[in-house]
N, C-alpha and C positions, 0 to 999 in steps of 0.2 A: 125658508134655509138651513137644509140640509146641501143644496149645492154652493153654499157659501165655508160651506168645510173642504179645504184642499188637500187634506190627507187623507189619500182612499182608506186606511183602515180603519180611522177614528169613524170617517163618514158610514162606513159598512157597519159597526161595531153599534153606532151612535141610533143611524135609522132601526136596526133590530131590536135596541133593547126600548127603544119607545116604541114600534109596534108590541110587543111583549107586554110592554106599562101597559098601554090601551087594552087590551084584551084581558089581560088579568084583574085588572081594577075593574071593568065592566063583567066580568063573567062573577067576579063577587059579589058587586054590588046586586045583582041578577038573581042570585043565589038568595042573596040577605031578604030581596024583596019578593023572591016567589015564593021563599020558605023549602027549595024543594029537597031531596034528600041530598045532601051535604056532599056523601063519598062521590054516588055520581056525578054531579056537579062539578065536585070539584076535578075528579079525571077528566073529566068535559074542558073544563078550564084549563087545566095542565095543557092537555093537547093543542086547543086549542092555539096555547099562548105559547110552545113551541113552532104552532105551523105558524102567527105570526112574524116569529122573529126571524127564522128562513125567511119569509115571503119578507119583512122589510130590509134585510142584508141584500137583498136580490137587489133588491128597488136602489139600495144606496150605488153599490156596482154601477146600476143602469143609470143613475143620477151622474155618475161619475163619467159613465162614457158618453154621456148626452153633452154633458162639461164641455169635454174635451174638445167633440167634434163641433160643437158650437164656436169654441174658440180657434178654431186651424179652420174654418170658413172661414171667420172674421178677418183674419189674418188673409189666407189666400183674394179676398173680395180684396181688402186694402194697395196689394199686391197689383191684382192682375184691372182691376178697375176701369184705369187709364192702360187704353193699347195702341189707341188710333189718335184721331183729332182730338182735342177738346178745348172748350174758349176760355182762354185771359183776357180780365178785363185788365187795364194801365190803368193803374191808381195814381201813380207817380211821373212826372217826366223830367229832368235834372241835364242842363248843358254842364256838361265837364272840360271840355276844352272849346278850342275853336273848331276841332272834324268832330268833335265824339259827344252824343249825348245819351244817356241813359233813363231806359222805360221797366219802370218796375209793376212785375205782373202779379196779380191772382186769380185762383179759379172763379170764375162768373157765377159757377153752382156754391160755391162759400165751402168746396170740401177741401180735405185737405189737401197738400203739397207733397210730390214723393223726394222721399230723399236723394242724393245724387252724389255722386264723387266728385270733390274738386278740379277742376279741369274739364268738367264734359263740359256740353253744349244741348241749345236748345232746338229744335226745329222748329219753320214758324210758317203761316202760311198766309199770303196778304194778295186782297183781291182789288186789285188798282183797276181804275174803272176803264184809262186808256190801254189796256192789256188784255188779251184777247183768253188768255188763260190765270189761273193764279199762279202767283211768283212763289216759291216755294227758298228757303234762306235757313242757313244753321248761322247760327250765333253763341259764342262761348258764353255761359255764364259765369258775371264778372264781382260774383258776392259768394258768401257761402254762409246763409241763413235758411233756417225751414218757417219764417216770415212773409218771403215771395222769392220771387225770381227777378234778377236782375240783368238784362241786356244793355249792353253798352255800344253802340254801334258807330263807325265811322260814315262820316258822309264822303262818298267818292265821287272824284269829279271825274269827267272825260280823259281818257288815256295822254297823254301831249304827243304818242308816234303813233297811235292810230284812229282812224275814224269810226272809232264808239262814241254813244252817248253815255253820260254819265249815268252811277249808278242807280239804276231803278226803282231796288227795293231799297237802299239806304234814304234816299232823297226821299222816297215817300214818306218812311219811317222818320225824318225829321223834317219833314213839312204840312203832314197832313196827317199822322196820327198824334192826338193827341189825350189827355186826363178823360175817363170814361169809353175809350173807343175795345176792340172787342180782336184779339186776334188767338185764333186756333195755333194749336202746340201739340207736336209730340212729346212724348216722356224726354226727361233726360236720359244722352244718350254721351258712347263714345268711350275709347278703351286710351285715350290721352290722358290721365290725370293721378296725382300722388295720393299714394299711401301716407297719413301723415304721420300713424302710428312707429314709423320706422325710426333707428334712432341715425342710419348714416345722413351725415350733412346732403341738403337739398343747396342746389344752387337755378334760380329761377331768373332766367333771363331774355325780355322780348325787349321788342323795338314797336313804336307807332302801337296801336288800336291790340297788341299782341300783347299789352299789359292786362288783359281783361281775365282770361286763366290763372293769369300767374299773383291778382289779387284773391281770388277763392282757393288758391293754394295757401297763400301766407296768412290766410286769415283760419283756416282750417288746421295749421300747424298750430297757430298764437292760443286756438279754444281747445287744443286737445293731446298739443304736445309741444308745451312751450319750451323741453329740456333740448327741443333738438335746434342745431346750427341751422340758420337759413339766410342765405344773400340773395338780394332782391335786386337784380339788375337790369336798369332801364335802359334805352336810350330814346331821344326825343329830339327833335332840330332845336327848340328854346321850351320857355316856360309857356309861353300861349299856345301852343300843341303838347303839352306835358297835361297828361288825365290823371288824376287820381291823385297829385301829389299830395296837397295837404289832408288824403286820405291815408293813405299809407303811414304818413309821418304820424299819425296819430295813433295808428297800429303799433308802430312801433316803440315808443312812447311805453305800450303796456310789455312789450316784450323785448328783453334785453339781448335776446342771442336772435334776433332778426335783422341782420346790418342790410341797409341801403345806400344803394350806392348809384345816382343819376348820372347819367355823361350826356353832354350837349352839343350837340355837332355845331350850333348858329347861336348859343348865348347872346342875350340882349344886356343891355346894363342892370336891366330890374330885374332879373335872374342870379345876378349876385350872392350867392352864401344858399342856393336853392341845388347846386350843382356840386358833384364832386370831382367829374374830370369835363374836360372839352376832347371830342373828336366824336368816334365811332365807339360803338361795345361790340368786342373783337375777343379772339383765342386769347389774345395777348394782354390785355386789360386781366382776362378770370383768372387767366395762371397767376396773375399779379397780385389779385384781392384773396383767391381762395388757394392754398398751398396745403392740401389735405386730400385723403379719399372722399371721394365727393359723387350725388346722381344729379343728373344737369337737365334739367329740363327747359326748353325753348320756342319760342312762340313769336313771329315776326313774319316778315316778306321772306320770299323763298330764296331771294338772294343772300341776305342776311342772315338765314340758317343756314344755306351752302356755305357761307364763307366760316360758319362759326364749326359745323361738324368735320371741314377738312381742316382747320387750324384743330380741334381736341385729336383728330387721328394724328397730323403729325409730330403733337404732343402727349401720343402715346396713349391718351383716356378710352378704355373698351367702348366701345360701339353697344356694348350691354348695359351700359350707364348713361347713356344720351336718350331722350327722350322727346318725342317732337310731333309736331301735325303739321299740317297745313291744308287749307280749303281750296289753296289755288295753284296752282302748276308753275313752275321758271317757264317762261317764255321760251321759245325757240326756232328761231327762222327755218322751218323747214315744212316740207313739200307733206300733204297726207302719206303718199307713197315713203317717204323718207321716214314717218313716222310709225308704219307698219313696218318696213325693212328694222328699226329698232326697236323693237317689242318681240324679243326670241321667244316669248311663253306661248305667242299666239301661234296655231295652227290654219294659216291663211291660206292653204292650197284649196283649189275646185269651190263648188259650190252649196248652199245648202238651203232647204225648203223651213223657213222660218215661218210658225202657223202663230196667229196672235186669239186665243181658244175664245176671249169675251169679244173681243168685237168679228170675230167670223171671218179672220182675213187669211190668207194664206199665201206667202211673199217668196220669190226666189233671193238669196242675199247672197252677194260674191265678197270680196276680199276688198273689195273698194268702196263698201257699205257702211265703212264703220263701225262702231259700236252698237249692240245692239239698243243702246236709246236711241243714237242718231237714224235707228234705221227707223224704229217705231216714229218717230218723229216724223220721217221722210215719207210714211205713209200715213199719215194724219191721224196718228195717234196722243195723245198728250199725256204720259204716264207721268207720275210726280216725282222730281230729283233735286237734287241743289249743286254738290260739290262736282257733279262730275270726275271724282278723283278719288272714288270708293271707298272714302271715310267718316260720309253722315249716314250711309244705309237709308237713304232715302226714297232711292229708285229700288229696290228690294224687291222681287216680286219670284211667285212658285214659277217652279220649270217643273213642266210634265210630265215631258218625253224629252230625252236626248240629255246630248253632256257640252258645255262652253270650255272655254277656256278663257282666260283671265291675261289681260296685256302689261297688267303691273298687278302685286300683289295686294289685295283689301286690305285695308285697315279695320273694316265695319264687320260688326258681328254678323254674321250672317245664319238665317234659321234654317234649319235642316229642309232641306227640298227647293230653297231658294235660291235664288242667283241675285250680282249687281247688274245691272245692264247696261250701266255707264261705260265702266272698265271690260267686259265680256263679250266676246265675238261666239259663233255655233263651232262646236266641232264636231259634231256627230253630219250627218246627211239630211237630219230634220230635227230641228228644236219645236216644243209648243212652251210656249210662256203664257202664264195665266192674266192675258192684258186684252 
């Protein structure tokens, strides 16, 4: 019962008084029953009661300490239990548009879901029978709730102008993952997210499957800060390719400060009344709709975001108020040598010895060997990776010795003593990786 008392002073006094009362009453009864010398007996009871009060007070303090320690331990366990892969179970599968399907996930162990920021992503691992190794991918969380995780994935077809197969992971998810399937995942992560509690208006701009993190952002503001002005601008070919159109219309009905604007480049007759403008979502349209200072969040194809960022820059919008994230790089028709020259941060002169500690391999690296991830794969190692752009952090590993240089600025959070091998190269004569 004492541990249920939160006030430390009250707990200490209660414990002391309880101990004193028990000893006093017990001693008095003992004197009466044994008919012992009253003066000596009462002195004994008095001293015993005072000692009991002191012990009781100390007990109260110790219970307080134990309670705080237990609570703190519980909190830490809740935060750190999920560090690596954890099995999630598909509890629902919904087709959202011609290209996008949503997968609702809950922990197979029925444990708690970790909280996440609106805009963050989930890293999943797929064991595809036709593939020699597991495929790791990162997908934005497309909802804002603590009941489940929702991933909304676009089926990727074969590139029209490149001799490459359709997206292995996305097609596997669409065709072979069903309710009941188990998917290992890492905790939600990512630096691209919106702080719902801010008061500065937020402009959420997307095209295609880039709508997914924007839904989470819009819902978070609607739940936590409905006074904040939010513009939700999305571009699609037509209603057939527009996922979550009705869902966001329902959200907007509950939030008068959420302004939707849908832009269709190839609308159909049946789309009449469901979109606000025809063409593409560009900086000129944004300037027309938003005529006040704001924060801008972009997600979509690389060309789409590049166009918007250049347009914002031309209109004087500070880069500090423009946020974006991309898991793919804009394709350039350059040779590997050209790409090396375009990386001014890389120290590409000379060779380096790269040691893979766990694999017990030591191999000479040279500037033509590519990133450390490329180099590891060339030497028959299979480290985890996903974005290959320094965004997701999946390829992070311990750097046991030496230094690396980054070809571009990482956006993923990097643990102390670790490196992202997808965008790094050796900087010192010897580098030892925990691979």
